[in-house]
GURO-309587 format. One record per residue: residue number from 0; y, z, x of N, C-alpha, C in turn; residue in one letter. Coordinates in steps of 0.1 Angstrom, whole numbers, always signed. Atoms other than C-alpha are relative to their C-alpha. Layout:
<sites>
> i nc2 nc3 nc1 cac2 cac3 cac1 cc2 cc3 cc1 aa
> NUM Y Z X Y Z X Y Z X A
...
</sites>
This chain:
<sites>
> i nc2 nc3 nc1 cac2 cac3 cac1 cc2 cc3 cc1 aa
> 0 -4 -11 -9 -185 +64 +4 +14 -5 +5 M
> 1 -14 +4 -4 -147 +59 +6 +7 +11 +8 E
> 2 -7 -11 -7 -137 +93 +21 -1 -3 +15 C
> 3 +0 +4 -14 -127 +86 +57 -8 +10 +8 I
> 4 +8 -10 -7 -142 +119 +69 -15 -1 -3 F
> 5 +14 +3 +3 -175 +112 +51 -5 -12 +9 C
> 6 +4 +11 -8 -176 +79 +69 -1 +3 +15 R
> 7 +1 -4 -14 -169 +95 +103 -13 +8 +2 I
> 8 +13 -9 -1 -197 +121 +97 -12 -9 -1 V
> 9 +11 +9 +1 -220 +92 +87 -1 -9 +12 A
> 10 +1 +9 -11 -212 +73 +118 +5 -14 -2 G
> 11 -4 +13 +3 -197 +43 +101 +15 -3 +5 T
> 12 -13 +1 -6 -162 +50 +115 +0 +7 +13 L
> 13 +0 -7 -13 -156 +59 +152 +9 +13 +0 P
> 14 -8 -12 -3 -144 +93 +163 -5 +5 +14 A
> 15 +3 -6 -13 -144 +114 +195 -5 +14 -3 T
> 16 +6 -13 +4 -168 +143 +186 +1 +10 +12 P
> 17 +0 -11 -10 -164 +176 +204 -11 +11 -3 V
> 18 +10 -9 +5 -190 +196 +184 -7 -5 -12 L
> 19 +7 +4 +11 -217 +188 +160 -12 +10 -2 E
> 20 +12 -7 +3 -243 +209 +142 -4 -4 -14 N
> 21 +5 +4 +13 -262 +208 +109 +10 +1 -11 E
> 22 -10 -3 +10 -232 +220 +89 +13 -7 +1 H
> 23 -13 +5 -2 -201 +206 +105 +1 -10 +12 V
> 24 -3 +9 -11 -186 +180 +128 +14 +3 +4 M
> 25 -14 -2 -5 -155 +185 +150 +3 -12 +9 A
> 26 -4 +12 -8 -136 +155 +165 +15 +1 +2 F
> 27 -15 +0 -3 -102 +148 +180 +8 -8 -10 R
> 28 -9 +7 +9 -74 +139 +157 +6 -12 +6 D
> 29 -5 +13 -6 -62 +103 +161 +16 +1 +0 V
> 30 -14 -2 +0 -26 +115 +155 +4 +14 +3 N
> 31 -1 -14 -3 -24 +147 +174 +14 +6 -1 P
> 32 -13 -7 +1 +4 +172 +167 +2 +11 +11 Q
> 33 -1 -9 -11 -3 +193 +198 -9 -6 +11 A
> 34 +9 +6 -11 -20 +186 +232 -15 +1 -3 P
> 35 +13 -1 +6 -52 +199 +216 +1 +0 -15 V
> 36 +0 +1 +15 -57 +188 +180 -14 -5 -4 H
> 37 +14 +4 +4 -93 +188 +167 -2 +4 -14 I
> 38 +4 -2 +14 -105 +185 +131 -14 +5 -1 L
> 39 +14 -5 +3 -135 +205 +119 -2 -2 -14 V
> 40 +3 +4 +14 -151 +191 +88 -14 +4 -4 V
> 41 +14 -2 +4 -181 +200 +68 -7 -14 -2 P
> 42 +7 +13 +1 -208 +173 +68 -1 -4 -15 R
> 43 +0 +2 +15 -210 +177 +30 +14 -1 -5 R
> 44 -14 +2 +6 -180 +164 +10 +4 +12 -8 H
> 45 -7 -10 +7 -159 +193 -2 +15 -4 +0 V
> 46 -14 +5 +1 -124 +184 -14 +10 +9 +8 V
> 47 -9 -9 -7 -106 +215 +0 -5 +15 -1 S
> 48 +4 -14 +2 -108 +253 +3 +0 +4 -14 V
> 49 -1 -3 +15 -98 +255 -34 -13 -4 -7 A
> 50 +12 +5 +6 -131 +237 -42 -13 +9 +4 A
> 51 +11 -8 -5 -153 +263 -24 -4 +9 -11 L
> 52 +6 -9 +10 -176 +284 -46 -8 +11 +8 V
> 53 +7 -10 -7 -195 +316 -38 -13 -5 +8 P
> 54 +12 +6 -7 -226 +295 -28 +4 -7 +13 G
> 55 -5 +6 -12 -205 +280 +0 +3 +10 +11 D
> 56 -3 -10 -10 -203 +312 +20 -5 -4 +14 A
> 57 +6 +4 -13 -226 +299 +48 +8 -12 +6 A
> 58 -8 +12 -5 -206 +266 +50 +14 +5 +5 L
> 59 -13 -6 -3 -173 +286 +51 -1 +6 +14 S
> 60 +3 -7 -13 -187 +307 +80 -2 -10 +11 A
> 61 +2 +11 -10 -199 +276 +98 +13 -7 +5 A
> 62 -12 +6 -4 -165 +261 +97 +9 +8 +9 L
> 63 -8 -9 -8 -147 +291 +111 -7 +2 +14 L
> 64 +7 -1 -13 -174 +296 +138 +2 -12 +8 L
> 65 -2 +12 -8 -171 +260 +148 +14 -1 +5 A
> 66 -14 +0 -5 -133 +263 +150 +2 +9 +12 A
> 67 +0 -9 -11 -137 +293 +173 -7 -6 +13 A
> 68 +8 +6 -11 -163 +275 +195 +8 -12 +6 E
> 69 -8 +11 -5 -140 +244 +197 +11 +5 +9 V
> 70 -11 -6 -8 -111 +266 +209 -5 +5 +13 A
> 71 +6 -5 -12 -134 +282 +235 -3 -12 +10 R
> 72 +3 +12 -8 -146 +248 +248 +12 -7 +5 R
> 73 -13 +7 -4 -110 +235 +250 +9 +10 +8 E
> 74 -7 -9 -9 -99 +266 +270 +13 +6 -7 G
> 75 -12 -4 +7 -75 +278 +243 +0 +16 -3 L
> 76 +1 -14 +3 -87 +314 +240 +11 +9 +6 E
> 77 -10 -9 -7 -64 +331 +265 +14 -1 -5 D
> 78 -14 +2 +4 -31 +315 +255 +2 +1 -15 A
> 79 -1 +0 +14 -39 +313 +218 +0 -14 -6 G
> 80 +1 +13 +7 -42 +286 +192 +2 +3 -15 Y
> 81 -2 -1 +14 -37 +279 +155 -12 -7 -7 R
> 82 +9 +7 +9 -63 +271 +128 +6 +0 -13 V
> 83 -7 +2 +13 -49 +257 +96 -7 -10 -8 V
> 84 +5 +10 +9 -60 +239 +65 +11 -2 -11 T
> 85 -10 +4 +11 -39 +221 +39 -7 -2 -13 N
> 86 +7 +1 +13 -47 +222 +2 +10 -7 -10 I
> 87 -7 +8 +10 -34 +196 -23 +13 -6 +5 G
> 88 -12 +8 -4 -3 +174 -22 +11 +9 +5 D
> 89 -11 -8 -5 +22 +202 -20 -3 +8 +12 D
> 90 +4 -6 -13 +2 +218 +8 -1 -9 +11 G
> 91 +0 +10 -11 +3 +186 +28 -14 -6 +3 G
> 92 +13 +6 -2 -33 +176 +24 +0 -15 -1 Q
> 93 -1 +14 +0 -36 +140 +34 -14 -7 -2 S
> 94 +14 +5 +2 -74 +135 +32 -7 +10 -9 V
> 95 +7 -9 +9 -93 +149 +3 -14 +3 +4 D
> 96 +13 -5 -6 -121 +164 +24 +4 +12 +8 H
> 97 -3 -13 -7 -119 +200 +36 -1 -2 +15 L
> 98 +0 +1 -14 -109 +201 +72 +9 +11 +6 H
> 99 -8 -9 -7 -96 +227 +96 +6 -7 +12 L
> 100 -7 +5 -12 -70 +218 +123 -1 +11 +10 H
> 101 -1 -9 -11 -75 +235 +156 +11 -6 +9 V
> 102 -11 +5 -7 -42 +232 +174 +3 +9 +12 L
> 103 -4 -8 -12 -32 +244 +209 +4 -8 +12 G
> 104 -4 +7 -12 -22 +236 +244 +15 +1 +3 G
> 105 -14 -3 -1 +14 +246 +239 +4 +11 -9 R
> 106 -4 -11 +9 +34 +273 +222 +2 -5 -14 S
> 107 -1 +3 +15 +31 +271 +184 +7 +11 -7 L
> 108 -7 -11 +6 +52 +301 +178 +12 -4 -9 G
> 109 -12 +2 +8 +81 +304 +154 +12 +8 +4 W
> 110 -3 +14 +3 +107 +293 +156 -4 -10 +11 P
> 111 +5 +10 -10 +96 +261 +173 +10 -1 +12 P
> 112 -9 +2 -12 +109 +254 +208 -3 +9 +10 G
</sites>
């Protein structure tokens, strides 16, 4: 089990969880890019969104529902927040385990600033 997120889900690496259920785990990013930066990962190893298949519909829904719940718990609903996933090297994916970034707590509009 070499995947860092699989090890976090298994409890062999520490994390600061904010939500857990049978399908997903959400925890604080150790290198936050915003005041609130939480990662939502499936408990089962899936490389990325590109690896999802029609049988993963329930897992896909669980990820999005968890992202919305995390945002509610963190008080991001009124001001807004961003949910993003990166796919592959050119997409900036740094861990080959599907994960959603929930970012908020400051303006994330474009252009930055």
